[in-house]
C-alpha positions as CSV (number, residue, x, y, z in Angstrom):
1,X,138.3,86.3,76.5
2,X,135.9,87.9,74.0
3,X,137.0,91.2,74.8
4,X,140.9,90.2,74.5
5,X,140.5,88.6,71.5
6,X,138.4,91.1,69.8
7,X,141.0,93.9,71.2
8,X,144.1,92.0,69.9
9,X,142.6,91.5,66.4
10,X,141.7,95.2,65.8
11,X,137.6,95.3,65.7
12,X,135.8,97.4,68.0
13,X,132.2,96.4,69.1
14,X,130.3,98.1,66.8
15,X,132.3,96.7,63.9
16,X,131.8,93.4,65.4
17,X,128.2,93.5,66.5
18,X,127.5,94.6,63.1
19,X,129.1,92.0,61.4
20,X,126.9,89.4,63.8
21,X,124.0,90.9,63.2
22,X,122.8,92.4,66.7
23,X,120.7,95.4,66.7
24,X,123.0,97.1,69.3
25,X,126.4,97.1,70.5
26,X,125.1,96.7,74.0
27,X,124.6,93.0,73.6
28,X,128.1,92.3,72.9
29,X,129.3,94.4,75.7
30,X,127.1,92.0,78.3
31,X,128.7,89.0,76.2
32,X,132.3,90.6,76.7
33,X,131.3,91.2,80.9
34,X,130.2,87.7,81.4
35,X,132.0,85.4,78.7
36,X,132.5,82.9,81.6
37,X,129.2,81.7,81.2
38,X,128.9,81.3,77.8
39,X,129.0,77.9,76.3
40,X,132.3,77.1,74.0
41,X,130.1,76.5,70.9
42,X,128.2,80.1,71.6
43,X,131.5,81.7,71.9
44,X,132.9,79.9,68.9
45,X,130.3,81.6,66.8
46,X,131.0,85.0,68.6
47,X,134.5,84.8,67.2
48,X,134.1,83.6,63.9
49,X,134.2,87.1,62.3
50,X,137.5,87.5,63.6
51,X,138.8,85.1,61.5
52,X,141.0,83.2,64.3
53,X,141.8,79.6,64.6
54,X,138.9,77.5,66.4
55,X,141.6,76.7,69.0
56,X,142.4,80.3,70.1
57,X,140.0,80.3,73.0
58,X,141.5,77.0,74.4
59,X,145.1,78.3,73.9
60,X,144.5,81.8,75.4
61,X,143.1,79.8,78.9
62,X,146.3,77.5,78.5
63,X,148.3,80.4,78.3
64,X,146.8,82.4,81.2
65,X,147.0,79.3,83.3
66,X,151.0,79.4,82.5
67,X,150.8,83.3,83.3
68,X,148.5,82.7,86.4
69,X,148.6,79.3,87.9
70,X,146.6,78.1,90.6
71,X,148.6,78.7,93.5
72,X,150.1,75.7,95.5
73,X,149.2,75.1,99.0
74,X,152.3,74.0,100.8
75,X,151.8,71.9,104.0
76,X,153.2,73.3,107.2
77,X,154.9,70.1,108.1
78,X,156.2,69.1,104.6
79,X,159.8,69.7,104.6
80,X,160.1,69.5,101.2
81,X,157.5,72.5,100.5
82,X,158.6,74.8,97.8
83,X,159.2,78.7,99.2
84,X,157.5,81.7,97.4
85,X,160.6,82.6,95.9
86,X,161.4,78.9,94.5
87,X,158.1,78.4,93.1
88,X,158.3,82.2,91.4
89,X,161.4,81.2,89.6
90,X,159.9,77.8,88.7
91,X,157.1,79.6,87.0
92,X,159.7,81.8,85.2
93,X,161.2,78.7,83.7
94,X,158.3,76.9,82.8
95,X,156.8,80.7,81.0
96,X,160.5,80.8,79.2
97,X,160.2,77.1,77.8
98,X,156.7,77.0,76.9
99,X,157.4,80.3,74.8
100,X,160.9,79.0,73.4
101,X,159.4,75.8,72.3
102,X,156.3,77.7,70.4
103,X,158.4,79.6,68.7
104,X,160.5,77.1,67.7
105,X,157.7,75.4,66.6
106,X,156.2,78.2,64.6
107,X,159.6,78.9,63.0
108,X,160.4,75.2,62.0
109,X,156.8,74.5,60.7
110,X,157.2,78.1,58.6
111,X,160.7,77.3,57.3
112,X,159.3,73.5,56.3
113,X,156.6,75.3,54.3
114,X,158.8,78.0,52.6
115,X,160.8,75.0,51.6
116,X,158.1,72.9,50.1
117,X,156.7,76.3,48.0
118,X,160.4,76.7,46.8
119,X,160.6,73.4,45.5
120,X,157.5,73.1,43.9
121,X,158.6,76.8,42.3
122,X,162.0,75.5,41.2
123,X,160.3,72.1,39.8
124,X,158.2,74.1,37.6
125,X,161.0,76.5,36.9
126,X,163.2,73.4,35.5
127,X,160.7,72.3,33.1
128,X,159.9,76.2,32.0
129,X,164.1,76.6,31.6
130,X,164.1,73.2,29.6
131,X,161.6,74.6,27.2
132,X,163.3,78.3,26.7
133,X,166.7,76.8,26.0
134,X,165.4,74.0,23.7
135,X,163.7,76.3,21.7
136,X,165.2,78.7,18.5
137,X,166.0,82.3,19.3
138,X,163.2,83.6,17.7
139,X,160.7,81.0,19.3
140,X,162.1,81.8,22.5
141,X,161.5,85.3,22.1
142,X,157.7,84.6,21.3
143,X,157.2,82.2,24.1
144,X,158.8,85.3,26.5
145,X,156.6,87.7,25.1
146,X,153.2,85.6,25.0
147,X,153.5,83.7,28.3
148,X,154.5,85.3,31.8
149,X,155.2,82.5,33.5
150,X,158.6,82.2,31.5
151,X,159.4,86.0,33.0
152,X,160.1,84.8,36.4
153,X,163.3,85.1,38.6
154,X,162.8,81.4,39.3
155,X,163.3,80.3,35.2
156,X,166.3,82.9,35.3
157,X,168.0,81.4,38.3
158,X,167.7,77.9,36.8
159,X,169.1,78.6,33.7
160,X,172.0,80.3,35.8
161,X,172.8,77.2,37.7
162,X,172.6,75.3,34.2
163,X,175.2,77.8,33.2
164,X,177.6,76.6,36.3
165,X,176.9,72.9,35.5
166,X,178.0,73.2,31.9
167,X,181.3,75.4,32.6
168,X,183.3,72.4,33.2
169,X,183.1,70.6,29.9
170,X,181.1,73.1,27.4
171,X,182.0,76.4,27.7
172,X,179.9,77.6,24.8
173,X,177.0,76.1,26.2
174,X,177.9,77.8,29.4
175,X,177.8,81.0,27.9
176,X,174.5,80.6,25.9
177,X,172.8,79.6,29.1
178,X,174.2,82.3,31.2
179,X,173.1,85.0,28.5
180,X,169.9,83.6,28.2
181,X,169.3,83.8,32.0
182,X,170.3,87.8,32.2
183,X,167.9,87.7,29.1
184,X,165.2,86.4,31.0
185,X,166.0,88.5,34.1
186,X,165.6,91.4,31.9
187,X,161.7,90.9,31.6
188,X,160.9,90.0,35.1
189,X,157.8,92.0,36.6
190,X,158.8,94.8,38.9
191,X,161.8,97.0,39.3
192,X,163.1,95.7,42.7
193,X,163.0,92.0,41.5
194,X,164.0,92.6,38.0
195,X,167.4,94.5,39.4
196,X,168.0,91.6,41.8
197,X,167.6,88.9,39.5
198,X,169.6,90.6,36.6
199,X,172.5,91.2,39.0
200,X,172.3,87.3,40.5
201,X,172.3,86.2,36.5
202,X,175.2,88.6,35.5
203,X,177.5,87.1,38.3
204,X,176.6,83.7,36.6
205,X,177.7,85.4,33.2
206,X,180.7,86.7,34.6
207,X,181.6,83.0,35.7
208,X,180.7,81.8,32.4
209,X,183.5,84.5,30.7
210,X,185.9,83.5,33.5
211,X,186.0,80.0,32.3
212,X,186.0,81.3,28.8
213,X,189.5,83.0,29.8
214,X,187.3,86.6,28.9
215,X,188.9,87.7,32.3
216,X,188.1,91.5,31.2
217,X,184.7,90.9,30.4
218,X,184.0,89.0,33.1
219,X,185.5,91.6,35.5
220,X,183.2,94.4,34.2
221,X,179.9,92.3,34.2
222,X,180.9,91.0,37.8
223,X,181.2,95.0,38.8
224,X,177.3,95.5,36.9
225,X,176.2,92.2,38.9
226,X,176.8,93.9,41.9
227,X,175.2,97.0,41.2
228,X,172.2,95.8,40.3
229,X,172.1,93.2,43.0
230,X,172.3,95.8,45.7
231,X,169.7,98.1,43.9
232,X,167.0,95.1,44.0
233,X,165.5,95.1,47.4
234,X,163.0,92.4,46.6
235,X,162.9,89.7,48.8
236,X,163.7,86.8,46.3
237,X,165.4,83.2,47.9
238,X,168.6,84.0,45.7
239,X,171.7,83.7,47.7
240,X,174.1,86.4,47.9
241,X,176.9,84.0,48.9
242,X,176.6,83.0,45.1
243,X,177.5,85.6,44.1
244,X,180.8,86.1,46.5
245,X,181.2,82.6,45.8
246,X,181.7,83.2,42.0
247,X,183.6,86.7,42.5
248,X,186.2,84.5,44.5
249,X,186.7,82.0,41.3
250,X,187.0,85.1,39.4
251,X,189.6,87.0,41.6
252,X,191.8,83.7,42.2
253,X,192.1,83.3,38.1
254,X,193.0,86.5,38.2
255,X,195.5,86.0,40.9
256,X,194.2,88.4,43.2
257,X,194.5,85.9,45.9
258,X,193.7,88.2,49.3
259,X,190.5,89.5,47.6
260,X,189.2,85.7,46.5
261,X,189.9,84.7,50.0
262,X,188.3,87.8,51.1
263,X,185.1,86.9,49.0
264,X,185.2,83.5,50.2
265,X,184.8,83.7,53.9
266,X,182.1,86.1,53.5
267,X,180.3,83.6,51.3
268,X,181.0,81.0,54.1
269,X,179.7,83.6,56.6
270,X,176.3,84.0,54.7
271,X,175.7,80.0,53.5
272,X,173.0,78.4,55.2
273,X,172.3,75.8,52.1
274,X,173.8,72.6,53.8
275,X,176.7,70.6,53.4
276,X,177.1,70.2,49.7
277,X,177.1,74.2,49.4
278,X,179.5,74.2,52.4
279,X,182.0,71.7,51.4
280,X,182.2,73.2,47.5
281,X,183.0,76.7,49.2
282,X,185.8,75.2,51.4
283,X,187.3,73.4,48.3
284,X,187.1,76.7,46.5
285,X,188.6,78.2,49.3
286,X,191.2,75.3,49.1
287,X,191.9,75.5,45.6
288,X,193.0,79.5,46.1
289,X,195.2,78.8,48.9
290,X,196.8,76.3,46.9
291,X,197.4,78.5,44.0
292,X,198.9,81.4,46.1
293,X,201.5,79.0,47.4
294,X,199.9,78.2,50.9
295,X,200.1,74.5,50.9
296,X,199.7,74.1,54.3
297,X,196.9,76.5,54.7
298,X,195.0,74.4,52.1
299,X,195.7,71.3,53.8
300,X,193.9,72.8,56.7
301,X,191.0,74.2,54.9
302,X,190.4,71.1,53.3
303,X,190.6,69.2,56.8
304,X,187.9,71.8,57.7
305,X,186.0,70.4,54.6
306,X,185.7,66.7,55.4
307,X,182.8,66.9,57.7
308,X,180.8,68.7,55.4
309,X,181.7,66.9,52.4
310,X,181.1,63.4,53.8
311,X,177.8,64.7,54.6
312,X,177.1,65.7,51.4
313,X,177.6,62.4,50.1
314,X,178.7,63.9,47.1
315,X,181.4,61.3,45.1
316,X,182.9,63.7,43.0
317,X,183.2,66.2,45.8
318,X,185.0,63.5,48.1
319,X,187.1,62.5,45.1
320,X,188.2,66.0,44.7
321,X,189.0,66.7,48.5
322,X,191.0,63.5,48.5
323,X,193.0,64.3,45.6
324,X,193.7,67.9,46.1
325,X,194.8,66.6,49.6
326,X,197.6,64.2,47.9
327,X,198.4,67.6,45.6
328,X,199.4,69.4,48.5
329,X,201.2,67.0,50.2
330,X,203.2,66.5,46.9
331,X,204.0,70.2,46.6
332,X,204.9,70.7,50.0
333,X,207.6,67.6,49.3
334,X,205.6,65.4,51.7
335,X,206.1,62.4,49.0
336,X,205.6,59.3,51.2
337,X,202.3,60.9,52.6
338,X,201.3,61.9,49.1
339,X,201.5,58.4,47.5
340,X,200.4,56.6,50.4
341,X,196.9,58.8,49.8
342,X,197.1,57.8,45.9
343,X,195.3,54.0,46.4
344,X,192.2,55.7,47.9
345,X,191.9,58.8,45.7
346,X,192.1,56.4,42.7
347,X,189.4,53.9,44.2
348,X,187.2,56.8,44.3
349,X,188.0,57.8,40.7
350,X,187.3,54.1,39.3
351,X,184.1,53.9,41.3
352,X,183.3,56.9,39.4
353,X,184.4,55.8,36.2
354,X,186.2,59.3,35.4
355,X,188.9,58.5,32.6
356,X,189.9,61.8,32.8
357,X,190.4,62.1,36.7
358,X,192.3,58.6,36.2
359,X,194.6,60.2,34.2
360,X,195.3,63.7,36.3
361,X,196.2,60.7,39.0
362,X,198.7,59.2,37.0
363,X,200.4,62.7,36.4
364,X,200.3,63.1,40.1
365,X,201.7,59.6,40.8
366,X,204.6,60.8,38.2
367,X,205.3,63.7,40.2
368,X,205.7,61.6,43.5
369,X,208.2,59.2,41.7
370,X,209.9,62.5,40.3
371,X,209.9,64.0,44.6
372,X,211.2,60.4,45.3
373,X,214.0,60.6,42.8
374,X,212.6,57.8,40.6
375,X,213.1,59.6,37.2
376,X,213.1,56.9,34.8
377,X,209.8,55.8,36.4
378,X,208.5,59.6,36.5
379,X,209.4,60.0,32.8
380,X,207.5,57.1,31.6
381,X,204.5,57.6,33.4
382,X,204.8,61.1,31.8
383,X,205.2,59.9,28.4
384,X,202.1,57.9,28.9
385,X,199.9,61.0,30.3
386,X,201.3,63.0,27.7
387,X,200.2,60.6,25.3
388,X,196.6,60.8,26.7
389,X,196.2,64.3,26.7
390,X,197.1,64.6,23.3
391,X,194.5,62.0,22.3
392,X,192.1,64.0,24.0
393,X,192.9,67.0,22.7
394,X,193.5,68.8,26.2
395,X,196.6,71.2,25.0
396,X,197.1,73.2,28.3
397,X,197.3,69.9,30.5
398,X,199.6,68.0,27.3
399,X,201.7,71.0,27.3
400,X,202.4,71.0,31.2
401,X,202.9,67.3,31.0
402,X,205.0,67.8,28.2
403,X,207.4,70.3,30.1
404,X,207.0,68.2,33.4
405,X,209.0,65.8,31.1
406,X,211.7,68.4,29.7
407,X,212.4,69.1,33.1
408,X,213.4,65.7,34.3
409,X,215.1,65.1,30.8
410,X,217.2,68.5,31.8
411,X,217.9,67.2,35.2
412,X,219.2,64.0,33.7
413,X,221.3,65.9,31.2
414,X,219.6,64.4,28.3
415,X,219.2,67.8,26.1
416,X,218.9,65.8,22.8
417,X,215.7,64.0,24.0
418,X,214.2,67.4,24.8
419,X,214.6,68.9,21.3
420,X,212.3,65.9,20.3
421,X,209.9,66.8,22.6
422,X,209.2,69.8,20.5
423,X,207.8,67.8,17.6
424,X,205.3,65.9,19.9
425,X,204.3,69.4,21.2
426,X,203.6,71.1,17.6
427,X,199.6,70.1,17.8
428,X,199.5,72.6,21.1
429,X,200.2,75.8,19.0
430,X,197.1,74.9,16.8
431,X,194.7,74.1,19.4
432,X,191.9,76.4,19.9
433,X,191.6,78.7,23.3
434,X,195.3,79.0,23.9
435,X,196.1,82.2,25.7
436,X,198.5,84.3,23.9
437,X,200.9,84.7,27.0
438,X,201.0,80.5,27.0
439,X,201.9,80.2,23.1
440,X,204.5,83.1,23.9
441,X,206.2,81.1,27.0
442,X,205.9,77.5,24.7
443,X,207.4,79.2,21.6
444,X,210.6,80.2,23.9
445,X,210.7,76.6,25.5
446,X,210.7,75.3,22.0
447,X,213.3,77.6,20.4
448,X,215.6,76.8,23.2
449,X,214.8,73.2,23.1
450,X,215.8,73.0,19.2
451,X,218.8,74.6,19.7
452,X,219.8,72.5,22.9
453,X,219.6,75.8,24.8
454,X,216.9,74.5,26.8
455,X,217.2,74.8,30.7
456,X,216.2,73.8,34.0
457,X,215.3,77.4,35.2
458,X,213.9,77.9,31.9
459,X,211.2,75.0,31.7
460,X,210.5,76.1,35.4
461,X,209.5,79.8,34.3
462,X,207.6,78.6,31.2
463,X,205.6,76.0,33.3
464,X,204.9,78.9,35.5
465,X,203.8,81.0,32.8
466,X,201.6,78.3,31.4
467,X,199.6,76.9,34.1
468,X,199.1,80.9,35.1
469,X,197.1,81.2,31.9
470,X,195.4,78.4,33.0
471,X,195.1,78.0,36.8
472,X,192.6,75.3,36.4
473,X,195.3,72.8,35.1
474,X,196.3,70.6,38.0
475,X,199.4,71.5,38.9
């Protein structure tokens, strides 16, 4: 045993004898040849320099017993005695099971410990990122210059993730955090770590540019992100599926739907981050399918997303799933099914206290009314929605809701009422962040409406053009 453990750890007799203070290695050789007679205590002292766990001899004996078990003495009169072949097969099964259990336990414990270390790093990074983001530009530069703990891949990643959280409601803040993440990433020590971290953070900057509708810049930034990501070979706990997810969202906004779905399918293959991440990826995929006009495919993906979304216990994600199911049923003109879903979705929105979600639900209810031929109810509901979007200064949503009203009025041959809508829509042209293409389409509609020349086909084309400029609006 002593010889086996010494050999396994790479020590030769001369080295171990010297470490133990023996005058010659012959004494150690005698111990190795007769180590069965060594006491457990004495054996432990001889093994101490090898740096092995104190349990190593016991484990080795246990393993030897598995490999070379004591032979079973069969009773010649025992009708149930195992044959030699049966004993050999049983022996192999025990060996395989013991090996698998040990390896599984080791892998599980290693993963748990790595998770604990990552959580500690992330907690520290969150504190440091908060300090950086609240500092002035000058102070931030000093912090990064003087204190190496701020020049960390984990701090850069925390700022990047904060950018995504801000993107849904504060676009300038999302851009600021993403740019700060890149700034930190470019100061990370080590070329491989620096490249990988910068590539990771550039993908989040591309996402912030996408939300700001700066698509050309976003496209170039995403391309740089992949180049740097692939240059950086450092084994950092930064997930590639996140980059694929972000690129999928960019391709969706660019209406490059096949590429978007390809990226998201890759992300789903790589994602091992749990139910919340998986649910979000599947909802993103369903959004791409919805915008591509594949509403049946979207419903299938949403059905696939239900178990992880429920498992995540994320109320907002569950609302988004239920709401999008109703939207796609409506777009498939399955209006009774869509309407049957609305009370459940409304209950979720009320529980979360999200007024904007409730407003979008009213918008969906109006579309269901219209699809069922209940035009008066639909128009009344849409007019209320228009006033609410206007009060909240949401120009894209307001414009699309106004156009929905115009479509119904024209279908009812109320051309003169369509003309009055142009006055209520005037503020949209002064709002910030409206794409030129959307303004051009709205101008065409308003000019036609003022001349009583607006048609159903024209309004449908304008709705498509405006929605294309802001795909995240609820359609």
